[in-house]
RODO-2510 file (C-alpha; in nm, 4 decimals, decimal comma):
residues 555
     n   res          X          Y          Z
     1     m     4,8328    15,3647   -15,7053
     2     t     4,9938    15,1284   -15,9569
     3     p     5,0305    15,2972   -16,2967
     4     a     4,8327    15,1409   -16,5813
     5     l     5,0005    15,0372   -16,9044
     6     k     4,8232    15,1405   -17,2248
     7     l     4,7186    14,8947   -17,4947
     8     r     4,8178    15,1243   -17,7828
     9     h     5,1785    15,1148   -17,6613
    10     a     5,1903    14,7335   -17,6618
    11     p     5,4354    14,7027   -17,9583
    12     r     5,6780    14,9451   -17,7933
    13     y     5,6452    14,7663   -17,4595
    14     a     5,7290    14,4404   -17,6361
    15     a     6,0393    14,5892   -17,8011
    16     l     6,1642    14,7276   -17,4697
    17     a     6,0842    14,4019   -17,2905
    18     r     6,2939    14,2095   -17,5458
    19     l     6,5785    14,4567   -17,4942
    20     l     6,5636    14,4242   -17,1147
    21     l     6,5367    14,0446   -17,1223
    22     k     6,8259    14,0108   -17,3630
    23     h     7,0492    14,2299   -17,1483
    24     r     6,9135    14,1250   -16,8100
    25     h     7,2612    14,0093   -16,7060
    26     a     7,4131    14,3515   -16,7682
    27     p     7,5478    14,4618   -16,4288
    28     l     7,3634    14,7552   -16,2746
    29     d     7,6578    14,7843   -16,0412
    30     p     7,8996    15,0716   -16,0930
    31     t     8,1750    14,8906   -15,9050
    32     s     8,1783    14,5976   -16,1449
    33     g     8,5142    14,5623   -16,3132
    34     i     8,6794    14,8863   -16,2055
    35     e     8,9805    14,7410   -16,0297
    36     t     9,2795    14,8155   -16,2507
    37     e     9,5945    15,0158   -16,2002
    38     l     9,4707    15,3262   -16,3755
    39     g     9,0993    15,2982   -16,3098
    40     v     9,0231    15,1466   -16,6523
    41     s     8,7755    14,8614   -16,6366
    42     a     8,8937    14,5106   -16,7059
    43     t     8,7566    14,3894   -17,0364
    44     v     8,5504    14,0732   -16,9987
    45     p     8,4751    13,9367   -17,3489
    46     q     8,1164    13,8375   -17,2707
    47     e     8,0300    14,1743   -17,1137
    48     s     8,2103    14,3616   -17,3914
    49     a     8,0025    14,1833   -17,6547
    50     d     7,6858    14,2511   -17,4547
    51     a     7,7698    14,6215   -17,4275
    52     d     7,8318    14,6486   -17,8040
    53     a     7,5046    14,4651   -17,8758
    54     l     7,3191    14,7026   -17,6439
    55     v     7,4517    15,0012   -17,8402
    56     a     7,3448    14,8484   -18,1731
    57     e     6,9936    14,7736   -18,0471
    58     l     6,9484    15,1245   -17,9067
    59     v     7,0288    15,2587   -18,2532
    60     s     6,7705    15,0234   -18,4083
    61     l     6,4998    15,1496   -18,1684
    62     g     6,5263    15,5033   -18,3037
    63     p     6,6534    15,8513   -18,2156
    64     t     6,4944    15,8675   -17,8702
    65     f     6,6847    15,5609   -17,7566
    66     v     7,0067    15,6824   -17,9148
    67     k     6,9754    15,9914   -17,6967
    68     l     6,8871    15,7723   -17,3987
    69     g     7,2069    15,5755   -17,4524
    70     q     7,4078    15,8974   -17,4684
    71     l     7,2498    16,0116   -17,1406
    72     l     7,3202    15,6741   -16,9754
    73     s     7,6848    15,7144   -17,0743
    74     t     7,6983    15,9993   -16,8192
    75     r     7,5573    15,7880   -16,5328
    76     a     7,8716    15,6477   -16,3758
    77     d     7,6632    15,5739   -16,0650
    78     l     7,4511    15,3177   -16,2537
    79     l     7,6741    15,1290   -16,4984
    80     p     8,0311    14,9990   -16,4870
    81     p     8,2985    15,1601   -16,7079
    82     l     8,2757    14,8859   -16,9727
    83     y     7,9183    14,9831   -17,0589
    84     l     7,9844    15,3546   -17,0151
    85     d     8,2670    15,3377   -17,2684
    86     a     8,0471    15,1514   -17,5186
    87     l     7,7629    15,4017   -17,4778
    88     a     8,0065    15,6931   -17,5027
    89     r     8,0971    15,5719   -17,8516
    90     l     7,7310    15,5929   -17,9462
    91     r     7,7300    15,8566   -18,2170
    92     d     7,4026    15,9180   -18,3939
    93     d     7,5443    15,9306   -18,7468
    94     v     7,2605    15,8118   -18,9716
    95     e     7,1537    15,8259   -19,3316
    96     p     7,0556    16,1776   -19,4457
    97     l     6,7023    16,2750   -19,5394
    98     s     6,5772    16,2054   -19,8880
    99     a     6,6361    16,4755   -20,1488
   100     g     6,4065    16,7713   -20,0985
   101     e     6,2855    16,6811   -19,7465
   102     a     6,5170    16,9235   -19,5675
   103     e     6,4301    17,2044   -19,8091
   104     k     6,0576    17,1455   -19,7473
   105     v     6,1030    17,1698   -19,3695
   106     i     6,2974    17,4946   -19,4095
   107     e     6,0375    17,6482   -19,6391
   108     d     5,7507    17,5445   -19,4093
   109     e     5,9249    17,6897   -19,1042
   110     l     6,0528    18,0143   -19,2571
   111     g     5,7495    18,0678   -19,4798
   112     v     5,9638    18,1496   -19,7822
   113     r     6,1263    17,9618   -20,0685
   114     i     6,4876    17,8490   -20,0296
   115     s     6,5967    18,0643   -20,3239
   116     k     6,4476    18,3728   -20,1585
   117     a     6,5925    18,3063   -19,8131
   118     f     6,9475    18,2073   -19,9106
   119     g     7,1959    18,3143   -20,1705
   120     s     7,3070    17,9532   -20,1990
   121     f     7,2105    17,6271   -20,0330
   122     e     7,3964    17,2953   -20,0604
   123     p     7,1448    17,0051   -20,0798
   124     k     7,4001    16,7511   -19,9543
   125     p     7,4333    16,7779   -19,5737
   126     i     7,7705    16,8193   -19,4122
   127     g     7,6489    16,6143   -19,1141
   128     a     7,3479    16,3944   -19,0367
   129     a     7,2254    16,2781   -18,6949
   130     s     6,9193    16,1060   -18,5520
   131     l     6,7365    16,4300   -18,4690
   132     g     6,8474    16,6463   -18,7611
   133     q     7,1103    16,7288   -19,0185
   134     v     7,3246    17,0309   -19,1107
   135     h     7,3613    17,2023   -19,4509
   136     k     7,6042    17,4690   -19,5613
   137     a     7,4484    17,7853   -19,7108
   138     t     7,5040    18,1574   -19,7592
   139     l     7,2674    18,4407   -19,6791
   140     r     7,1627    18,6937   -19,9398
   141     d     7,4448    18,9234   -19,8262
   142     g     7,7052    18,6465   -19,8803
   143     r     7,7526    18,5560   -19,5127
   144     p     7,8327    18,1810   -19,4827
   145     v     7,6018    17,9958   -19,2448
   146     a     7,5211    17,6441   -19,1265
   147     v     7,1538    17,5450   -19,1351
   148     k     7,0426    17,2747   -18,8923
   149     v     6,7168    17,1072   -18,9937
   150     q     6,5075    16,8793   -18,7713
   151     r     6,3896    16,5488   -18,9147
   152     p     6,0163    16,5375   -18,9946
   153     g     5,8099    16,3504   -18,7342
   154     v     6,0947    16,3109   -18,4861
   155     r     5,9240    16,5265   -18,2219
   156     r     5,6050    16,3171   -18,2291
   157     q     5,8054    15,9946   -18,2140
   158     a     6,0106    16,1256   -17,9212
   159     t     5,6942    16,2287   -17,7349
   160     d     5,5401    15,8836   -17,7790
   161     d     5,8623    15,7083   -17,6769
   162     m     5,8947    15,9234   -17,3662
   163     e     5,5376    15,8404   -17,2677
   164     v     5,6166    15,4686   -17,2991
   165     m     5,9378    15,5024   -17,0953
   166     a     5,7623    15,7045   -16,8243
   167     e     5,4860    15,4420   -16,7907
   168     l     5,7381    15,1581   -16,7703
   169     a     5,9573    15,3447   -16,5213
   170     e     5,6633    15,4135   -16,2907
   171     f     5,5511    15,0507   -16,3227
   172     i     5,8985    14,9188   -16,2368
   173     d     5,9442    15,1632   -15,9469
   174     s     5,6111    15,0552   -15,7967
   175     h     5,6930    14,6823   -15,8266
   176     s     6,0596    14,6808   -15,7221
   177     d     6,2062    14,8255   -15,4037
   178     a     6,5551    14,8336   -15,5561
   179     a     6,4308    15,0168   -15,8649
   180     g     6,2308    15,2558   -15,6494
   181     q     6,5439    15,3387   -15,4528
   182     m     6,7333    15,4125   -15,7754
   183     g     6,4472    15,6353   -15,8916
   184     f     6,3928    15,5264   -16,2542
   185     a     6,0884    15,7530   -16,2919
   186     a     6,2899    16,0576   -16,1858
   187     m     6,5657    15,9646   -16,4343
   188     v     6,3145    15,9343   -16,7170
   189     e     6,1649    16,2738   -16,6314
   190     e     6,5118    16,4288   -16,6337
   191     f     6,5772    16,2725   -16,9742
   192     r     6,2407    16,3922   -17,1074
   193     r     6,3190    16,7543   -17,0171
   194     s     6,6634    16,7295   -17,1736
   195     l     6,5292    16,5762   -17,4952
   196     m     6,2452    16,8273   -17,5315
   197     d     6,4933    17,1115   -17,4893
   198     e     6,7163    16,9587   -17,7550
   199     l     6,4213    16,9329   -17,9952
   200     d     6,3502    17,3063   -17,9637
   201     y     6,6167    17,4779   -18,1728
   202     r     6,5219    17,8159   -18,0274
   203     r     6,6641    17,6979   -17,6963
   204     e     6,9861    17,5939   -17,8661
   205     a     7,0056    17,9388   -18,0264
   206     a     6,9681    18,0957   -17,6816
   207     n     7,2411    17,8628   -17,5511
   208     l     7,4750    17,9744   -17,8307
   209     r     7,4193    18,3403   -17,7485
   210     l     7,4669    18,2909   -17,3751
   211     l     7,7793    18,0788   -17,4079
   212     g     7,9236    18,3264   -17,6576
   213     e     7,8801    18,6060   -17,4005
   214     h     8,0375    18,4004   -17,1218
   215     l     8,3464    18,3102   -17,3266
   216     e     8,4226    18,6550   -17,4684
   217     s     8,7319    18,6756   -17,2454
   218     f     8,8826    18,3633   -17,4096
   219     p     9,0261    18,4797   -17,7442
   220     l     9,1159    18,1295   -17,8644
   221     i     8,7594    17,9975   -17,8194
   222     v     8,4745    18,0822   -18,0561
   223     v     8,1024    17,9985   -18,0354
   224     p     7,9024    18,0303   -18,3622
   225     q     7,6184    18,2785   -18,3188
   226     p     7,2616    18,2192   -18,4405
   227     v     7,0790    18,4190   -18,7073
   228     d     6,7515    18,5014   -18,5323
   229     d     6,5452    18,5779   -18,8428
   230     y     6,6301    18,2353   -18,9858
   231     t     6,5733    18,0332   -18,6668
   232     t     6,2578    17,8521   -18,5507
   233     s     6,1848    17,5515   -18,3284
   234     r     6,2813    17,3160   -18,6160
   235     v     6,5403    17,5207   -18,8088
   236     l     6,8566    17,6735   -18,6635
   237     t     7,0739    17,9008   -18,8750
   238     m     7,4109    18,0018   -18,7318
   239     d     7,7598    18,1109   -18,8290
   240     f     7,9480    17,8597   -19,0403
   241     v     8,2821    17,7494   -18,8919
   242     d     8,5397    17,6702   -19,1559
   243     g     8,7413    17,3973   -18,9894
   244     r     8,7640    17,0315   -18,8993
   245     s     8,7078    16,8272   -18,5871
   246     v     8,9950    16,7902   -18,3429
   247     s     8,9651    16,4113   -18,3685
   248     s     9,0657    16,4249   -18,7378
   249     l     9,3997    16,5985   -18,6734
   250     g     9,7052    16,3965   -18,7708
   251     p    10,0538    16,4139   -18,6151
   252     l    10,1824    16,6661   -18,8714
   253     a     9,8825    16,8957   -18,8217
   254     r     9,9350    16,8908   -18,4457
   255     m    10,2984    16,9900   -18,4850
   256     e    10,1920    17,3102   -18,6615
   257     l     9,9660    17,4123   -18,3734
   258     d    10,0349    17,5754   -18,0399
   259     g     9,8611    17,2834   -17,8730
   260     k     9,9682    17,3784   -17,5226
   261     a     9,8018    17,7213   -17,5416
   262     l     9,4879    17,5833   -17,7085
   263     s     9,4402    17,3013   -17,4564
   264     k     9,5000    17,5311   -17,1581
   265     e     9,2511    17,7837   -17,2969
   266     l     8,9930    17,5105   -17,3621
   267     v     9,0149    17,3636   -17,0111
   268     g     9,0097    17,7113   -16,8580
   269     a     8,7001    17,8004   -17,0603
   270     y     8,5169    17,4937   -16,9305
   271     l     8,6181    17,5600   -16,5698
   272     d     8,4875    17,9130   -16,6179
   273     q     8,1567    17,7784   -16,7524
   274     i     8,1171    17,5309   -16,4666
   275     l     8,2449    17,7216   -16,1637
   276     v     8,1769    18,0865   -16,2519
   277     h     7,8653    18,0943   -16,4688
   278     g     7,7042    17,7613   -16,3742
   279     f     7,6154    17,6975   -16,7391
   280     f     7,8255    17,4673   -16,9550
   281     h     7,8364    17,2792   -17,2838
   282     a     7,7869    16,9216   -17,1641
   283     d     7,8971    16,7287   -17,4744
   284     p     8,2486    16,8396   -17,5762
   285     h     8,3470    16,5155   -17,7467
   286     p     8,6171    16,5519   -18,0176
   287     g     8,3553    16,5773   -18,2934
   288     n     8,1932    16,8806   -18,1284
   289     v     8,5184    17,0777   -18,0962
   290     l     8,6437    17,2131   -18,4277
   291     l     8,9786    17,3632   -18,5129
   292     g     8,8987    17,6617   -18,7309
   293     s     9,1055    17,7843   -19,0230
   294     d     9,1973    18,0881   -18,8095
   295     g     9,3614    17,8644   -18,5461
   296     r     9,0831    17,9000   -18,2869
   297     l     8,8702    17,6262   -18,1319
   298     a     8,4956    17,6355   -18,2016
   299     l     8,2346    17,4736   -17,9744
   300     i     7,9362    17,3448   -18,1700
   301     d     7,6153    17,1480   -18,1026
   302     l     7,4823    17,3063   -17,7850
   303     g     7,1731    17,0889   -17,7676
   304     m     7,3011    16,9297   -17,4449
   305     v     7,3839    17,1876   -17,1782
   306     a     7,3707    17,1855   -16,7990
   307     r     7,2899    17,4491   -16,5409
   308     l     7,4218    17,4456   -16,1848
   309     s     7,2883    17,6193   -15,8750
   310     p     7,5335    17,8297   -15,6671
   311     d     7,5491    17,5715   -15,3864
   312     v     7,6311    17,2921   -15,6347
   313     q     7,8988    17,5148   -15,7924
   314     e     8,0563    17,5706   -15,4518
   315     q     8,0662    17,1996   -15,3701
   316     l     8,2032    17,1157   -15,7158
   317     l     8,4797    17,3722   -15,6619
   318     r     8,5613    17,2116   -15,3269
   319     l     8,5623    16,8679   -15,4878
   320     l     8,7854    16,9685   -15,7789
   321     l     9,0323    17,1407   -15,5462
   322     a     9,0353    16,8391   -15,3139
   323     v     9,0938    16,6063   -15,6093
   324     s     9,3719    16,8218   -15,7534
   325     s     9,5479    16,8296   -15,4126
   326     d     9,4830    16,4601   -15,3267
   327     d     9,2828    16,5523   -15,0140
   328     g     9,0634    16,2440   -14,9602
   329     s     8,8824    16,3777   -14,6525
   330     a     8,7806    16,7037   -14,8202
   331     a     8,6769    16,5161   -15,1347
   332     a     8,4547    16,2819   -14,9315
   333     d     8,2901    16,5786   -14,7576
   334     a     8,2186    16,7468   -15,0915
   335     l     8,0778    16,4233   -15,2348
   336     d     7,8509    16,3921   -14,9312
   337     q     7,7114    16,7401   -15,0013
   338     l     7,6688    16,6509   -15,3694
   339     g     7,4699    16,3342   -15,3054
   340     e     7,1593    16,1939   -15,1440
   341     r     7,2073    15,9540   -14,8550
   342     l     7,0249    15,6245   -14,9009
   343     e     6,9556    15,3460   -14,6566
   344     g     7,2815    15,1760   -14,5671
   345     f     7,5027    15,4813   -14,6237
   346     d     7,8448    15,4202   -14,4691
   347     a     8,0412    15,7444   -14,4318
   348     d     8,3609    15,5837   -14,2992
   349     r     8,3739    15,3240   -14,5749
   350     m     8,3114    15,5887   -14,8402
   351     r     8,5854    15,8099   -14,6973
   352     a     8,8280    15,5181   -14,7104
   353     a     8,7275    15,4346   -15,0694
   354     v     8,7706    15,7970   -15,1816
   355     s     9,1129    15,8215   -15,0193
   356     e     9,2210    15,4955   -15,1854
   357     i     9,1122    15,6210   -15,5298
   358     l     9,2992    15,9499   -15,4886
   359     m     9,6103    15,7677   -15,3684
   360     r     9,5963    15,5391   -15,6717
   361     y     9,5621    15,8301   -15,9129
   362     g     9,8286    16,0246   -15,7261
   363     g    10,0835    15,7742   -15,8509
   364     t     9,9939    15,8010   -16,2189
   365     t    10,2109    15,9721   -16,4757
   366     v    10,1190    16,2972   -16,6467
   367     g     9,9893    16,1319   -16,9604
   368     e     9,7732    15,8868   -16,7655
   369     l     9,5987    16,1338   -16,5333
   370     a     9,2346    16,1742   -16,6433
   371     t     9,0268    16,4027   -16,4223
   372     g     8,6989    16,2974   -16,5838
   373     r     8,7605    15,9272   -16,5233
   374     l     8,8688    16,0045   -16,1672
   375     l     8,5419    16,1892   -16,0973
   376     g     8,3528    15,8988   -16,2530
   377     e     8,5204    15,6552   -16,0137
   378     l     8,4413    15,8831   -15,7197
   379     a     8,0755    15,8810   -15,8264
   380     m     8,0876    15,4999   -15,8422
   381     a     8,2438    15,4812   -15,4948
   382     s     7,9698    15,7090   -15,3602
   383     s     7,6961    15,4939   -15,5111
   384     a     7,8549    15,1717   -15,3846
   385     n     7,8498    15,3081   -15,0278
   386     g     7,4877    15,4218   -15,0196
   387     l     7,5227    15,7768   -15,1513
   388     r     7,3327    15,8587   -15,4709
   389     p     7,5335    16,1244   -15,6612
   390     r     7,3506    16,4205   -15,8071
   391     p     7,3125    16,4094   -16,1858
   392     a     7,5299    16,7221   -16,1984
   393     l     7,8286    16,5243   -16,0688
   394     t     7,7967    16,2366   -16,3151
   395     l     7,7357    16,4781   -16,6042
   396     l     8,0419    16,6781   -16,5000
   397     a     8,2489    16,3587   -16,4923
   398     k     8,1339    16,2741   -16,8453
   399     t     8,2035    16,6298   -16,9655
   400     l     8,5549    16,6322   -16,8212
   401     l     8,6208    16,2843   -16,9613
   402     n     8,5408    16,4117   -17,3119
   403     l     8,7396    16,7269   -17,2418
   404     d     9,0379    16,5169   -17,1352
   405     q     9,0327    16,3424   -17,4726
   406     v     9,0232    16,6682   -17,6689
   407     a     9,2864    16,8381   -17,4534
   408     r     9,5271    16,5449   -17,4843
   409     i     9,4947    16,5426   -17,8624
   410     l     9,6159    16,9035   -17,8546
   411     d     9,8703    16,8589   -17,5742
   412     p     9,9487    16,5043   -17,4514
   413     e    10,1356    16,6410   -17,1475
   414     i     9,8558    16,8636   -17,0172
   415     r     9,8006    16,8669   -16,6388
   416     v     9,4321    16,9352   -16,5828
   417     d     9,4792    16,9259   -16,2035
   418     k     9,7317    17,2126   -16,2200
   419     i     9,4976    17,4179   -16,4376
   420     i     9,2197    17,3632   -16,1808
   421     q     9,4408    17,4886   -15,8987
   422     g     9,5442    17,7940   -16,1001
   423     h     9,1854    17,8692   -16,2016
   424     a     9,0593    17,8552   -15,8414
   425     s     9,1926    18,2060   -15,7656
   426     r     8,9936    18,3497   -16,0579
   427     v     8,6803    18,1764   -15,9311
   428     m     8,7280    18,3097   -15,5772
   429     r     8,7822    18,6650   -15,7033
   430     h     8,4625    18,6377   -15,9042
   431     r     8,2694    18,5148   -15,6004
   432     m     8,4039    18,7945   -15,3799
   433     l     8,3177    19,0608   -15,6365
   434     e     7,9752    18,9072   -15,6818
   435     a     7,9141    18,9109   -15,3065
   436     a     8,0113    19,2806   -15,2948
   437     s     7,7912    19,3783   -15,5875
   438     p     7,5280    19,6514   -15,5230
   439     a     7,2467    19,4035   -15,5880
   440     k     7,3760    19,1576   -15,3257
   441     v     7,4413    19,4369   -15,0748
   442     m     7,0907    19,5738   -15,1301
   443     k     6,9400    19,2275   -15,0860
   444     s     7,1285    19,1812   -14,7582
   445     a     7,0103    19,5237   -14,6404
   446     l     6,6501    19,4377   -14,7247
   447     d     6,6803    19,1053   -14,5419
   448     a     6,8218    19,2822   -14,2373
   449     a     6,5422    19,5423   -14,2467
   450     a     6,2786    19,2681   -14,2726
   451     f     6,4366    19,0860   -13,9785
   452     a     6,4475    19,4032   -13,7651
   453     e     6,0858    19,4805   -13,8511
   454     a     5,9659    19,1325   -13,7572
   455     l     6,1802    19,0988   -13,4421
   456     p     5,9553    19,2924   -13,1935
   457     g     5,6483    19,0909   -13,2869
   458     r     5,8325    18,7589   -13,2631
   459     l     5,9908    18,8572   -12,9283
   460     n     5,6517    18,9612   -12,7952
   461     k     5,5070    18,6184   -12,8863
   462     v     5,7927    18,4447   -12,7057
   463     l     5,7416    18,6536   -12,3906
   464     e     5,3652    18,5939   -12,3958
   465     s     5,4212    18,2189   -12,4271
   466     l     5,6713    18,2343   -12,1416
   467     a     5,4279    18,4270   -11,9199
   468     e     5,1463    18,1806   -11,9937
   469     g     5,3685    17,8785   -11,9357
   470     k     5,3355    17,7598   -12,2962
   471     l     5,7010    17,7893   -12,4010
   472     t     5,8550    17,4556   -12,4936
   473     l     6,2248    17,3982   -12,5606
   474     n     6,3486    17,0963   -12,7560
   475     l     6,7145    17,0228   -12,6820
   476     e     6,9102    16,7551   -12,8684
   477     g     7,2637    16,6305   -12,8392
   478     l     7,3144    16,7444   -12,4739
   479     d     7,4466    16,5569   -12,1692
   480     e     7,1261    16,5255   -11,9642
   481     g     7,3134    16,4430   -11,6427
   482     a     7,5336    16,7504   -11,6713
   483     l     7,2272    16,9601   -11,7554
   484     m     7,0434    16,8399   -11,4412
   485     r     7,3487    16,8988   -11,2214
   486     g     7,3757    17,2503   -11,3567
   487     a     7,0067    17,3142   -11,2918
   488     q     7,0374    17,1862   -10,9341
   489     k     7,3419    17,4053   -10,8734
   490     l     7,1545    17,7076   -11,0039
   491     a     6,8534    17,6260   -10,7815
   492     n     7,0802    17,5926   -10,4757
   493     r     7,2431    17,9282   -10,5485
   494     v     6,9041    18,0956   -10,5805
   495     a     6,7765    17,9349   -10,2568
   496     a     7,0888    18,0453   -10,0701
   497     g     7,0444    18,4004   -10,1943
   498     v     6,6811    18,4026   -10,0823
   499     l     6,7818    18,2790    -9,7319
   500     v     7,0454    18,5498    -9,7005
   501     a     6,7912    18,8142    -9,7930
   502     a     6,5339    18,6697    -9,5493
   503     f     6,7822    18,6609    -9,2591
   504     v     6,8904    19,0208    -9,3235
   505     v     6,5256    19,1386    -9,3278
   506     a     6,4508    18,9455    -9,0064
   507     a     6,7541    19,0954    -8,8352
   508     a     6,6373    19,4439    -8,9290
   509     l     6,2894    19,3754    -8,7918
   510     f     6,4138    19,2442    -8,4564
   511     a     6,6608    19,5324    -8,4256
   512     g     6,3706    19,7712    -8,3603
   513     a     6,1994    19,5460    -8,1085
   514     r     6,2302    19,5969    -7,7291
   515     s     6,4226    19,3090    -7,5817
   516     a     6,5959    19,2657    -7,2470
   517     t     6,8584    19,0337    -7,3914
   518     t     7,1215    19,2108    -7,5990
   519     l     7,4621    19,1323    -7,7400
   520     w     7,7062    19,4109    -7,8245
   521     g     7,4153    19,6476    -7,7777
   522     y     7,1861    19,4721    -8,0305
   523     p     6,9049    19,2245    -7,9757
   524     v     7,0303    18,8667    -7,9704
   525     l     6,7926    18,7564    -8,2492
   526     s     6,9174    19,0326    -8,4790
   527     v     7,2769    18,9284    -8,4204
   528     a     7,1886    18,5602    -8,4784
   529     f     7,0079    18,6272    -8,8047
   530     l     7,2929    18,8482    -8,9305
   531     g     7,5426    18,5781    -8,8357
   532     l     7,3505    18,3143    -9,0293
   533     a     7,3274    18,5490    -9,3303
   534     g     7,7039    18,6071    -9,3128
   535     v     7,7882    18,2368    -9,2910
   536     i     7,5663    18,1525    -9,5902
   537     s     7,7082    18,4451    -9,7921
   538     i     8,0688    18,3387    -9,7212
   539     s     8,0000    17,9755    -9,8133
   540     l     7,8241    18,0884   -10,1318
   541     a     8,1186    18,3105   -10,2304
   542     v     8,3707    18,0335   -10,1590
   543     g     8,1656    17,7899   -10,3714
   544     v     8,1549    18,0336   -10,6624
   545     l     8,5292    18,0998   -10,6449
   546     r     8,6261    17,7335   -10,6153
   547     r     8,3769    17,5641   -10,8456
   548     d     8,2435    17,8165   -11,0973
   549     l     8,5187    18,0650   -11,1882
   550     p     8,7935    17,8044   -11,2574
   551     q     8,5704    17,6494   -11,5231
   552     r     8,5855    17,9590   -11,7408
   553     p     8,9431    17,9226   -11,8681
   554     r     8,8943    17,5477   -11,9083
   555     r     8,5962    17,6101   -12,1340
***
C-alpha cells in the first residue's frame, strides 16, 4: 500500500521538497571524488559550495535536521567524502535561551525553586546547542555541577519532524526502486530512535554511569557522573569538569602535556568500549573531549552512543586486525560479514578494491595514517560493489575519524594501527575468560541437557519416517554422477553378498540329498554351488582391495 501524505504537514513537505530540489545534483555515490593519494576527496568548487549550502539550510530547518545532518556525516556508504566532511563540521552552536527560560524548565522538572535546589546557579550558559544548553552551578553542599537543560518545545517539534520524514521516506521507497534498495525508511527509523534517546536525559545519565564503570581501569580517562536526584527527562545534572576542549590547546600547552600517554590511553579506552563492552561514545569530536585541570581527559555529551552485538564485535575485531596488518583478503571477508549483499554484489571486485585501498594506505607516513578515514573508504568500496555496510561499521568509521583528530592533537606521531594490534591480546583474554565464566558454562550445560533430553524423541521420529518410507533427504553441492556410481557399486556389492549366501545354503541342502553322482565324496551340485560361492567371494575381495581400500589414504 502506498503511504498517504498528510495535509497538515504540507508546509514541512514544501520545505523539504525545496531542499531536495536545490541539492538534487548532490551525488548519492560514495565513490565520487575519492581518488587521491591519501584517500582525501578532491575538492570540486561547485560541489564544495553545494555541500556548504546544504549544511546552512539544515541549520535553518531546525534542531531535528541539524541532528539528521550529523547522522548523515557517519554514512560513508551514502555520500562522498566532500559532503561527509561538510556535515562533520555541522556543530549545533545556537543562540542561548532567553533569560529565565532555562530556570523555569528546571523548576518545573525538579518541582523546587532554583534557590532551594542549588547553592549557586549561573544564568549565562557555558554552552548552547540546538536541543539544550549547559549551565554551571553548585549543589547545596558546595559540589560543582553542570546542569543540562532541554529547550522548551523541542521534543514536540522533533516528533512532528520525524513523522514528516517517515512519511516522505516511505513514499520515496514505494515509488523508487533505487531508494527502496537503499532503505530510506529504515534509515529514518534508526534516526528516530537515536533522536528520541538523545531527548531523554535519563538515558544519557544511564550512559554516563555505564561508561564510567567500563573505563574505571583507565586512570587518565574520566567520565562525569550524574546526580540522580537532580536529573529528569529534560534536566541532567552531572559533575562539572574544570577544563577546556582539546581543540583549543595551543602549541605551548601541548608541550606541557604527556601527549603520548594521553593519546594512547584515549585510543585504548575506545577500543575497550568497542571490542570488549560493545558500548561506546559515538561522538568524540575535539569539542567533546576535555583536558581537565588535573591532567586527565574527560568524555562529555553521551547523547549519541552505540551498542554492538557480540557477533558484530567479533567481525569488527577481525576487520581492525586485518586493516592494521594490511591483510586485504581477511578485511574483505570481515566486511562481507558486516554487510548485506544486494543485487549485483561482486565479491571478487570488492576483494580487489579492498586490497588496493590497504596497499595505498600501507605506503602512507605515520602522520598521514588515519584509521577512521580508511574504514570510511572500505565502507564506500563495499557499497560500490553491491554490499550495504551495517550502520555499526559506518558509525565506527566516523567515531575513529573523530578519535584520530583528537589523538593527533595530543600526539602527532601516534600509530593507531599499532595500538590496535597491542590491544587485541587484551580483547582475546577477555573473551576467553568470558567463555569460561560460570554463567556461560552453566548455559552450555543446560543446552547439552536439553539436547540429550530431546534426542530420543527426534531419533524415534526419524526411524518412524524411515520405516514408513516418508524420509526425504535434500542434498546440495554434490557430484550427482559420482553419487550414482557409488550407489551402483554398493548395490553390486550387496547383490554379490546375497548370491554367495544363496549358493552356500544351496550347497548345504544338496549335501544331504541322495545322489549317485559324487565328486570327492560330495554331491556334484553341492561342489558346484560352493565353487560358484568361492569364485564370487574371491572376486569381491579382490575388488575391495584394488578399488576401495586405496581410496582411503587419497581421501
